[in-house]
C-alpha positions in Angstrom: 23.8 44.5 -8.0 26.6 41.9 -7.7 26.3 41.9 -3.9 22.5 41.0 -4.2 23.4 38.1 -6.4 25.7 36.6 -3.7 23.3 37.2 -0.8 20.7 34.6 -1.7 23.2 31.8 -2.1 24.9 32.5 1.3 21.4 32.6 2.9 20.4 29.4 1.3 23.4 27.5 2.8 22.7 28.9 6.3 18.9 28.5 6.4 17.2 25.1 6.5 16.2 24.1 3.1 13.9 21.2 3.8 11.7 19.5 6.2 13.2 18.1 9.4 12.0 14.9 10.9 12.8 14.4 14.6 14.3 11.1 15.7 11.1 10.3 17.7 8.9 11.0 14.6 11.2 8.9 12.4 10.9 5.9 14.7 7.1 6.2 14.7 6.9 6.6 10.9 9.2 3.5 10.5 7.0 1.5 12.9 3.8 2.5 11.0 5.4 1.6 7.6 6.4 -1.8 9.1 2.8 -2.4 10.2 1.7 -1.8 6.6 4.0 -4.7 5.6 5.5 -2.7 2.7 9.0 -1.4 2.0 8.1 1.0 -0.8 6.3 3.6 1.3 7.6 7.1 2.1 6.1 9.8 4.2 4.8 12.5 1.9 4.2 16.0 3.3 2.2 18.5 1.3 0.6 21.9 1.8 -3.0 22.2 0.4 -5.3 25.2 0.2 -7.9 25.3 3.0 -8.2 25.6 6.7 -8.6 28.8 8.7 -5.1 30.0 7.9 -5.5 29.5 4.1 -3.3 26.4 4.0 -3.4 23.1 5.7 -0.9 20.2 5.9 -1.3 16.7 4.6 0.8 13.8 5.9 0.4 10.4 4.3 2.2 7.4 3.1 2.9 7.3 -0.6 4.7 5.0 -3.0 4.7 7.4 -5.9 7.6 9.5 -7.2 6.5 12.8 -8.7 8.5 15.1 -11.0 10.3 17.6 -8.8 10.0 15.7 -5.5 12.5 16.5 -2.8 13.4 13.4 -0.9 15.3 13.4 2.5 16.3 10.4 4.5 16.0 10.3 8.3 17.3 7.1 9.8 16.0 4.9 6.9 12.7 6.9 6.6 12.2 8.8 3.4 10.3 12.0 3.6 9.0 13.4 0.3 7.9 17.0 -0.4 6.5 18.0 -3.7 8.0 21.0 -5.7 5.0 23.3 -5.0 4.9 22.6 -1.2 8.6 22.8 -0.7 8.9 26.7 -0.2 6.2 26.6 2.4 7.8 23.8 4.4 11.5 24.9 4.4 12.8 24.5 7.9 9.6 23.0 9.2 10.0 20.3 12.0 7.9 17.2 12.1 7.7 15.7 15.5 5.6 13.0 17.2 3.9 13.7 20.6 2.9 10.7 22.8 1.6 12.3 25.9 -1.6 11.8 28.0 -3.0 15.1 26.7 -1.9 14.8 23.1 -0.8 12.1 20.6 0.0 12.5 17.0 2.3 14.2 14.6 3.0 17.9 15.0 4.4 20.4 12.6 6.4 23.4 13.8 6.7 25.7 10.8 8.7 28.9 10.9 7.0 30.0 7.7 3.5 30.1 9.2 2.1 32.8 11.5 0.8 31.6 14.8 -2.5 33.4 14.5 -5.4 32.1 12.6 -7.0 34.7 10.3 -8.6 34.9 6.9 -6.2 34.9 4.0 -2.8 33.3 3.6 -0.8 32.9 6.8 2.4 31.7 4.9 4.8 34.3 3.7 
């Protein structure tokens, strides 16, 4: 039993524990916040029920601070994840694509299965 107690803590230090915002995405978020003309906004990322995989992402600017929020700073951009969404987003990478065939924020989440099926795709 004592070895099981040590295993989670060693895994927690090795595995990503929060959302990762790429440099490209951080620059885009910072530019969008500057366009809003406010300095109190953060990028909030949340997981909500719905969508074909059982869960869908929400990305939006928010000035609120909620109890249990996890805040990370990426080059002056604060990214906020609520306590309930955090386990589903651990290690997820937020990027920004600006190509002729695609433009917008993308989320690469190792916790989500690639296929879309009924039920909960997050484990």
